[in-house]
ZATIKOL-322740 format. One line per 3 residues: their letters; for each residue y, z, x of C-alpha. Coordinates in steps of 0.001 Angstrom, whole numbers, plus 500000, padded with zeros to 6 digits. Layout:
N
A	Y,Z,X | ...
! end
This chain:
70
XXX	207267,839068,173777 | 209251,839727,170492 | 212850,840720,170679
XXX	211938,844284,169507 | 209498,844639,172268 | 211968,843463,174866
XXX	214335,846350,173779 | 211746,849003,174373 | 211882,850555,177922
XXX	208916,849781,180218 | 207265,852620,182176 | 204952,852023,185073
XXX	202539,854792,186018 | 200671,854723,189345 | 197180,856242,189066
XXX	197143,857827,192505 | 194052,858646,194483 | 190929,857078,192678
XXX	188865,860243,193562 | 191639,862720,192324 | 192931,863670,188993
XXX	195536,860884,188808 | 193304,858331,186853 | 192622,860990,184111
XXX	196236,862099,183836 | 197370,858494,183711 | 194981,857495,180893
XXX	195852,860602,178854 | 199488,859976,179365 | 199147,856370,178375
XXX	197442,857430,175103 | 199841,860050,174206 | 201384,858849,170920
XXX	204961,860100,171566 | 205014,858103,174938 | 203410,855100,173324
XXX	206140,855078,170610 | 208863,855451,173102 | 208152,852818,175735
XXX	205757,849976,176934 | 203382,851476,179510 | 201755,849721,182522
XXX	199144,851538,184490 | 198885,850479,188111 | 195344,851179,189474
XXX	191799,850222,189523 | 190799,848761,186098 | 187147,849766,186586
XXX	188080,853321,187620 | 190539,853807,184677 | 187904,852370,182159
XXX	185123,854537,183559 | 187310,857796,183647 | 188182,857171,179884
XXX	184690,856700,179059 | 183649,859894,180944 | 186300,861679,178850
XXX	185391,860095,175577 | 188823,858496,175306 | 189454,855025,173913
XXX	190327,852417,176408 | 192716,850071,174399 | 194458,848471,177313
XXX	195156,844868,178188 | 194409,843890,181746 | 197458,842064,183429
XXX	196821,840311,186806 | 199293,840397,189652 | 199538,836591,189096
X	200749,836873,185547
! end
């Protein structure tokens, strides 16, 4: 991580109920340019569900997967 990245606030978003609207709202929020410019975002939820929801909505899925062991 570069020094400039270390200064940017980190924001964690929990995606909520996989069957609810949470995954959609989370992906949309994480793709919001003003939010992406203001902080580093981590989505906490099922990778497969988030990827599928983004695909269903024709949204790009440009995220890196981080394991709990990292």
